[in-house]
Structure formats: C-alpha cells, structure tokens
DRENBALUM-467257 format. One line per field, with one value per residue (C-alpha): x negated, y negated, z negated. Coordinates in Angstrom, 2 decimals. Layout:
residues N
u: [X / ...]
v: [Y / ...]
w: [Z / ...]
END
This chain:
residues 378
u: [-124.54 / -125.20 / -123.38 / -123.28 / -122.09 / -121.18 / -121.19 / -120.97 / -121.55 / -123.15 / -120.24 / -119.92 / -123.64 / -123.22 / -120.18 / -121.68 / -124.95 / -123.04 / -121.03 / -124.26 / -125.67 / -122.48 / -122.59 / -126.16 / -124.96 / -122.32 / -124.57 / -128.29 / -129.03 / -127.24 / -128.87 / -127.91 / -128.12 / -126.42 / -125.68 / -126.04 / -128.27 / -131.01 / -128.93 / -128.28 / -131.91 / -133.01 / -130.87 / -132.57 / -132.01 / -132.45 / -131.33 / -130.49 / -129.37 / -129.09 / -125.70 / -127.38 / -127.47 / -123.72 / -121.98 / -120.25 / -117.15 / -114.63 / -113.38 / -116.21 / -119.16 / -117.64 / -117.14 / -120.71 / -122.11 / -119.87 / -122.82 / -124.60 / -121.45 / -120.81 / -124.46 / -124.32 / -121.11 / -122.53 / -125.67 / -123.62 / -121.38 / -124.31 / -126.37 / -123.55 / -122.97 / -126.71 / -127.20 / -123.96 / -123.20 / -120.77 / -118.71 / -118.64 / -117.79 / -116.61 / -116.66 / -114.17 / -115.28 / -112.19 / -112.82 / -115.95 / -115.15 / -111.73 / -113.31 / -115.96 / -113.27 / -111.38 / -114.50 / -115.74 / -112.36 / -111.89 / -115.35 / -116.09 / -114.71 / -116.60 / -114.17 / -113.81 / -113.33 / -112.53 / -113.76 / -112.12 / -109.08 / -108.81 / -106.39 / -103.67 / -101.08 / -101.91 / -101.64 / -102.19 / -99.93 / -99.79 / -103.27 / -101.62 / -101.08 / -104.83 / -105.56 / -103.05 / -104.45 / -108.20 / -108.91 / -108.77 / -108.82 / -108.38 / -109.91 / -108.25 / -109.62 / -106.50 / -103.43 / -100.87 / -102.14 / -100.66 / -96.97 / -97.87 / -99.35 / -96.61 / -94.11 / -95.86 / -95.93 / -99.72 / -100.96 / -104.16 / -106.51 / -106.56 / -109.91 / -110.13 / -111.99 / -115.80 / -116.13 / -114.74 / -117.41 / -120.19 / -119.33 / -118.93 / -122.36 / -123.93 / -122.52 / -123.72 / -127.25 / -127.65 / -127.26 / -129.05 / -128.34 / -127.27 / -130.49 / -132.60 / -130.59 / -131.16 / -134.89 / -135.58 / -133.81 / -134.97 / -131.44 / -130.35 / -128.32 / -125.01 / -121.93 / -122.06 / -119.69 / -120.44 / -120.08 / -119.46 / -119.18 / -119.04 / -121.47 / -121.44 / -122.95 / -119.65 / -117.92 / -120.75 / -120.67 / -116.89 / -116.64 / -119.82 / -119.99 / -116.53 / -117.20 / -120.32 / -118.50 / -115.69 / -117.98 / -120.24 / -117.47 / -118.09 / -121.42 / -121.21 / -121.55 / -124.38 / -123.58 / -125.08 / -124.77 / -124.85 / -126.95 / -125.60 / -127.81 / -128.36 / -128.51 / -131.97 / -132.61 / -133.64 / -130.14 / -128.74 / -131.21 / -129.16 / -126.24 / -127.94 / -130.90 / -130.61 / -127.64 / -127.64 / -127.20 / -129.31 / -129.37 / -129.80 / -130.43 / -129.06 / -127.83 / -124.09 / -123.25 / -125.85 / -124.39 / -120.82 / -121.76 / -122.77 / -120.20 / -117.47 / -115.49 / -115.96 / -115.05 / -114.75 / -113.99 / -111.45 / -112.65 / -114.29 / -115.86 / -112.45 / -112.05 / -115.62 / -115.07 / -111.95 / -113.80 / -116.36 / -113.41 / -114.35 / -111.39 / -111.53 / -110.14 / -109.86 / -110.99 / -110.92 / -111.32 / -110.76 / -111.17 / -107.94 / -106.10 / -102.62 / -102.82 / -104.09 / -101.35 / -98.72 / -100.17 / -100.36 / -96.67 / -95.47 / -97.90 / -99.34 / -97.42 / -98.41 / -97.90 / -101.49 / -105.03 / -106.97 / -107.25 / -106.52 / -103.11 / -102.30 / -102.99 / -100.93 / -98.24 / -98.11 / -100.27 / -102.36 / -105.30 / -104.74 / -105.28 / -106.36 / -106.29 / -106.40 / -104.61 / -104.43 / -108.20 / -109.18 / -111.83 / -109.13 / -107.15 / -110.29 / -111.20 / -107.72 / -107.76 / -111.33 / -110.34 / -107.52 / -109.80 / -112.49 / -110.41 / -106.96 / -107.32 / -103.76 / -104.16 / -107.48 / -105.90 / -103.06 / -105.54 / -107.61 / -104.46 / -103.62 / -107.08 / -106.33 / -103.14 / -105.13 / -107.58 / -104.75 / -103.39 / -106.80 / -107.25 / -110.25 / -113.78 / -115.70 / -114.51 / -117.62 / -117.67 / -113.99 / -114.52 / -117.48 / -115.55 / -112.49 / -114.62 / -116.40 / -113.07 / -111.70 / -114.84 / -114.76 / -111.11 / -112.02]
v: [-59.75 / -58.89 / -55.91 / -55.14 / -51.61 / -50.19 / -46.41 / -44.47 / -40.79 / -38.29 / -37.88 / -41.66 / -41.91 / -39.42 / -41.17 / -44.63 / -43.63 / -42.47 / -45.69 / -47.72 / -45.85 / -46.61 / -50.29 / -50.50 / -49.26 / -51.99 / -54.69 / -54.32 / -57.21 / -55.58 / -56.04 / -53.78 / -54.14 / -51.61 / -49.69 / -46.21 / -43.21 / -41.52 / -41.09 / -44.81 / -45.60 / -43.51 / -45.63 / -48.77 / -51.85 / -52.57 / -50.06 / -52.16 / -49.28 / -45.53 / -43.91 / -41.46 / -44.33 / -44.89 / -41.49 / -41.10 / -38.92 / -38.16 / -40.18 / -39.39 / -39.88 / -43.19 / -44.32 / -43.42 / -45.32 / -48.39 / -50.73 / -49.27 / -49.40 / -53.05 / -53.90 / -52.21 / -54.03 / -57.40 / -56.80 / -55.80 / -58.89 / -61.27 / -59.61 / -59.79 / -63.49 / -64.24 / -62.39 / -63.85 / -61.12 / -61.44 / -58.60 / -56.32 / -52.69 / -50.66 / -46.87 / -44.95 / -45.10 / -47.12 / -47.74 / -49.70 / -50.95 / -52.45 / -54.59 / -55.68 / -56.50 / -58.68 / -60.57 / -61.21 / -62.35 / -64.60 / -66.19 / -66.37 / -66.31 / -63.11 / -60.59 / -57.25 / -54.06 / -50.72 / -47.55 / -44.38 / -45.39 / -44.87 / -42.01 / -44.27 / -42.06 / -39.37 / -41.57 / -45.19 / -46.33 / -49.71 / -50.39 / -51.18 / -54.71 / -55.23 / -53.74 / -56.04 / -59.03 / -58.40 / -56.09 / -57.67 / -54.44 / -50.78 / -48.00 / -44.67 / -41.18 / -39.18 / -39.15 / -38.95 / -42.26 / -44.22 / -43.74 / -44.31 / -47.74 / -48.55 / -47.97 / -50.76 / -53.10 / -52.96 / -51.99 / -49.94 / -48.46 / -44.66 / -43.89 / -40.10 / -38.18 / -38.47 / -34.90 / -33.64 / -35.58 / -34.54 / -30.83 / -30.93 / -32.57 / -30.09 / -27.10 / -28.53 / -29.06 / -25.87 / -22.42 / -20.52 / -16.80 / -15.19 / -13.16 / -16.33 / -17.86 / -14.72 / -14.60 / -18.29 / -18.18 / -14.71 / -13.34 / -9.71 / -9.85 / -9.06 / -11.20 / -14.55 / -15.96 / -19.69 / -21.69 / -25.43 / -26.67 / -30.43 / -33.30 / -34.61 / -33.07 / -33.03 / -31.17 / -28.64 / -28.15 / -27.59 / -25.36 / -23.48 / -21.01 / -19.54 / -19.55 / -17.46 / -15.10 / -14.57 / -14.04 / -11.54 / -8.93 / -8.60 / -6.78 / -6.05 / -9.81 / -12.30 / -15.30 / -18.48 / -21.78 / -24.93 / -27.32 / -30.85 / -33.75 / -36.13 / -33.32 / -32.16 / -28.50 / -28.02 / -28.97 / -25.80 / -23.56 / -23.47 / -21.98 / -19.59 / -18.35 / -14.59 / -14.45 / -12.86 / -16.22 / -17.80 / -21.57 / -23.30 / -26.87 / -29.87 / -27.77 / -27.38 / -27.23 / -24.53 / -22.43 / -22.86 / -21.96 / -18.47 / -17.89 / -15.24 / -16.93 / -19.81 / -21.08 / -24.85 / -27.72 / -30.22 / -33.06 / -33.47 / -30.02 / -28.35 / -30.06 / -29.19 / -25.50 / -25.52 / -27.19 / -24.37 / -21.93 / -20.44 / -18.97 / -20.62 / -20.85 / -24.39 / -24.37 / -27.28 / -26.80 / -29.72 / -30.19 / -30.72 / -28.25 / -28.71 / -32.49 / -32.45 / -30.00 / -32.31 / -35.37 / -33.50 / -32.55 / -35.99 / -38.54 / -37.01 / -38.22 / -35.35 / -31.58 / -30.62 / -31.66 / -30.29 / -32.25 / -29.12 / -28.63 / -32.34 / -32.56 / -29.51 / -30.30 / -26.91 / -24.64 / -23.06 / -22.40 / -21.38 / -24.10 / -23.05 / -26.13 / -26.67 / -23.72 / -21.64 / -21.75 / -18.49 / -15.96 / -13.35 / -15.62 / -16.49 / -12.82 / -11.88 / -14.59 / -13.83 / -10.19 / -11.23 / -13.56 / -10.93 / -7.82 / -8.76 / -9.35 / -10.59 / -13.13 / -14.36 / -14.77 / -16.85 / -19.20 / -19.55 / -20.33 / -23.00 / -24.49 / -24.86 / -26.75 / -29.01 / -29.82 / -30.86 / -33.24 / -34.81 / -35.59 / -37.81 / -36.37 / -39.68 / -41.46 / -43.54 / -44.87 / -45.74 / -47.43 / -49.47 / -50.63 / -51.58 / -53.40 / -55.41 / -56.28 / -57.50 / -59.56 / -61.15 / -62.07 / -63.84]
w: [-99.05 / -102.68 / -104.20 / -107.92 / -108.76 / -112.17 / -112.70 / -115.96 / -115.12 / -112.73 / -110.30 / -110.01 / -109.23 / -106.39 / -104.89 / -105.34 / -103.65 / -100.56 / -100.56 / -100.76 / -97.76 / -95.82 / -96.84 / -95.55 / -92.17 / -92.13 / -93.61 / -92.95 / -95.32 / -98.23 / -101.66 / -104.56 / -108.30 / -110.55 / -113.69 / -112.23 / -111.74 / -109.76 / -106.60 / -106.38 / -107.18 / -104.18 / -101.85 / -103.12 / -105.25 / -108.93 / -111.57 / -114.63 / -116.87 / -116.35 / -116.96 / -119.37 / -121.86 / -121.46 / -121.24 / -124.60 / -124.65 / -127.37 / -130.31 / -132.75 / -130.32 / -129.14 / -132.73 / -133.64 / -130.65 / -130.68 / -131.20 / -128.15 / -126.04 / -126.87 / -126.25 / -122.83 / -122.00 / -123.02 / -120.97 / -117.92 / -118.10 / -118.51 / -115.79 / -113.24 / -113.84 / -113.75 / -110.43 / -108.97 / -106.39 / -103.48 / -104.97 / -108.00 / -107.20 / -110.19 / -109.90 / -112.12 / -115.84 / -116.88 / -120.57 / -119.69 / -116.20 / -116.84 / -119.57 / -117.05 / -114.48 / -116.97 / -117.98 / -114.43 / -113.12 / -116.18 / -116.05 / -112.32 / -108.79 / -107.94 / -106.36 / -108.12 / -106.09 / -107.72 / -106.01 / -107.39 / -109.38 / -113.13 / -113.80 / -115.17 / -113.44 / -116.02 / -119.08 / -120.13 / -117.30 / -119.01 / -117.62 / -114.28 / -115.65 / -116.06 / -112.66 / -110.95 / -112.83 / -112.64 / -109.66 / -106.21 / -104.20 / -105.16 / -103.03 / -103.77 / -103.11 / -104.03 / -101.74 / -104.55 / -105.96 / -103.04 / -104.01 / -107.67 / -106.96 / -104.44 / -107.25 / -109.13 / -106.11 / -105.88 / -102.40 / -102.31 / -99.71 / -99.38 / -97.77 / -98.07 / -100.74 / -100.96 / -102.23 / -98.91 / -97.07 / -99.44 / -99.35 / -95.55 / -95.18 / -97.58 / -95.72 / -92.40 / -93.70 / -95.74 / -94.25 / -97.01 / -97.23 / -100.48 / -100.43 / -100.29 / -103.12 / -105.20 / -104.50 / -105.13 / -108.50 / -109.57 / -109.78 / -109.72 / -106.50 / -108.20 / -107.28 / -109.05 / -111.65 / -111.76 / -114.98 / -114.60 / -118.17 / -117.58 / -117.17 / -120.75 / -123.86 / -125.74 / -122.89 / -122.75 / -126.53 / -126.51 / -123.45 / -122.65 / -125.58 / -124.86 / -121.11 / -121.62 / -123.98 / -121.46 / -118.46 / -120.24 / -120.10 / -116.36 / -116.39 / -112.66 / -112.04 / -112.52 / -114.73 / -113.27 / -115.12 / -112.99 / -115.06 / -114.77 / -113.67 / -116.53 / -119.10 / -120.21 / -119.48 / -123.13 / -124.26 / -122.68 / -124.52 / -127.73 / -125.78 / -123.36 / -125.39 / -125.83 / -123.45 / -120.02 / -118.30 / -115.57 / -115.18 / -111.83 / -112.76 / -110.83 / -107.86 / -108.41 / -104.70 / -104.17 / -106.98 / -105.72 / -102.16 / -103.39 / -106.16 / -106.13 / -108.93 / -111.33 / -114.78 / -114.41 / -116.77 / -115.53 / -113.34 / -109.94 / -110.30 / -109.88 / -106.52 / -105.48 / -106.33 / -104.15 / -101.27 / -101.45 / -101.50 / -104.86 / -106.83 / -110.24 / -113.76 / -115.13 / -118.78 / -121.17 / -124.89 / -127.23 / -130.98 / -132.96 / -130.73 / -132.19 / -132.02 / -128.42 / -127.41 / -128.93 / -127.19 / -123.89 / -124.08 / -125.11 / -123.62 / -120.46 / -117.43 / -115.13 / -115.27 / -114.50 / -115.42 / -112.44 / -109.20 / -107.17 / -108.77 / -108.73 / -105.00 / -104.00 / -106.57 / -108.29 / -110.45 / -107.73 / -110.09 / -113.71 / -116.29 / -119.78 / -122.00 / -125.76 / -127.44 / -124.23 / -123.69 / -125.34 / -124.39 / -123.79 / -121.43 / -119.48 / -119.13 / -117.91 / -115.25 / -114.18 / -113.72 / -111.37 / -109.41 / -108.96 / -108.41 / -107.07 / -103.33 / -102.86 / -105.65 / -104.22 / -100.80 / -102.24 / -103.88 / -100.71 / -98.69 / -101.27 / -100.82 / -97.08 / -97.95 / -100.27 / -97.47 / -95.18 / -97.80 / -98.46 / -94.77 / -93.95 / -94.11 / -94.04 / -97.18 / -97.85 / -94.27 / -94.53 / -97.89 / -96.66 / -93.58 / -95.62 / -98.19 / -95.50 / -93.91 / -97.25 / -97.94 / -94.48 / -94.93 / -98.16]
END
C-alpha cells in the first residue's frame, strides 16, 4: 500500500520514522512519500519537503512567513491528491495538519489517520468538531486522552507512547560509561546539568540565555547543551560563545543518559528526561509575559504544561512558565534537584508511577497493527 505522512518538526520525524519501520514489517510492499525529515528519509521513500522549511513558531514568525506556510500547504494538498495514497497519516503539527485533513476529506475518498493527537485537551477544544468530521482514525500516545475523546463520543486507539519504546531501545543498545561520554566529548568529568532548550529557533532564543545564566551558578557541575536536530550548530554560537557551556549536537538521549539534572522546555523532552530518570525543571519563557499569564489562567483547560505532570495528575516536576521563569527560580529548583536527596527520591518515585500509567513499550508496532486492521476493514 501507499502511505503519505506529514510531519512538521524533529520529534514528529523521529516518531514517524519508527512507525514507518513498523509498517514495513506489517506490509513489505509499503511505499512512502512524505513531508518529514532525515529519520524518515533513512527508512526510505520520497521526501517531498523537509520539516526545517516548515517549523515556524510564535505569532510574529508565523505572520512573517505566511506566504511560505500557505505555499507549503498548497504543495502538500496537491501532492497528496496527485500521488493518490491508500492513506494519509498526519503526525501532530495541528495548525498545518488539520487543514490538510479537511482538504483531503473534502476533495477525495482517501482515509485520514492521525498519529499523535493535537493537544486540543489543553486549549482549542473546539477543534474536536474538525477531528470528528475530517479524521477517520485517531491514534493516541497519552493515556489521559482516552477519557477526553470519550467525553466527545469519538473513540480513539491508545497505542502506548513511542518515547517509551525509543528510550527503552536506546538504553538496550547503548551501555556507554560516563567516562567514555566525557572523553569523547572532551568534558571535565564533573556531574552534568543538561540544557534542553527546544527544537525551534524561537524557543531557543526565548529560553536558552536564562537557562545558561541559571546553570552557571553551579560551578561544580558541567553544563552540557543538547543541540537539537534541524538547528544548525552555528545558530547556537551566539548564545554559548564565551560561556562555559559544551554542546553535544543531535544526541539528546546520550546527554540525558549521563545527566544529574536538567533544565527542559515543555514538550516531548520533559517526558524523555523522565524516562531517563533525570530530575528536571520545566522552563518556558514567552514574550508578552503578562498577556500569556492571563491567557494561561483563563483559556488553558489543564493545570500543567509538562507531559510528566499531566500523566501523573499533579505537579511532580516544577514548572516555571511566563512570569515564574526567572533565573533565581531556576537556580533555587536546580539546587534542590542536585543537593536534596529526599526531594530527588520523590521525583524518581513519581517517574515510576508515570511509567505504570504509560503502559505499553511497543507503541509503533501497536500503531502499525491497528492502522493495518483499520485499512483492511475499509
């Protein structure tokens, strides 16, 4: 069968590449065509457009690149209809992908599957109407999404979380010692504070300077920045030049596997840090702090922004967002994570609880099987 996948960022590329590998095991004649990234390209198929040309975040960057965004969207719609796949698989990236879903379902009989639900349970709950109308099957990776969709009379497939599978596979395949990690990256050997400042330039610009400033207080630790795939190494130079910061580029799992604590922007990275059992502070700075704080209090439908806290249903890891993300607050929390053994133990116990709730460790296999079953039924 022919599968067309649409991905808009680095984490989606990773999850989609694993799904493609699983689909190949279920369907040895599978053909792929996609908007995606390097991970998907390695599996095989035709890369139509790289996500680096699509990842615009924030009101101003989106406004400045509207012409590019609309051009990408038009190309994607036309390319899907021209190739006429057996199914379109959309991966997260809701602003773009829900528009694609509407167009495809309106102009063709091609079924639309959604892998990794848009976070409509956090805000923009009204989008459930479009999902029910234009998405044939939803494949969820977060257990708390099941009751949310049930509330709206829209049954979904919970298939486990791909990050659990990916971290488990990484740990199984990599048994690197801390000493080898230190030597191969020319580090000092001091305990590592990991900085995960996001996968988009705007996130890095907003978060990384304060992260570095906060971490530099802890001179007994090594500051290691996990450079995101899709971001040129030169882009980081303006933030780390002259600072006592080492960058390990495109190896986030490797950095986390040797970290003692981490400063992490919200998103999949918070879950990955927890899966590597790294005590963390969730940090997310935004422009227009007062406005964002107001919108968060009055429009956000959930109490937390990090996946870790959403899954366990309480603030297990500290969230510093908008006006609470200050250098002083980050330093206070880092001090607790590094030096308070009781506090660290509580967080690690909470990570165990999170793992139990996530359940399945083979999400991509489950997703591929469920997708094939749905396609055969059609």
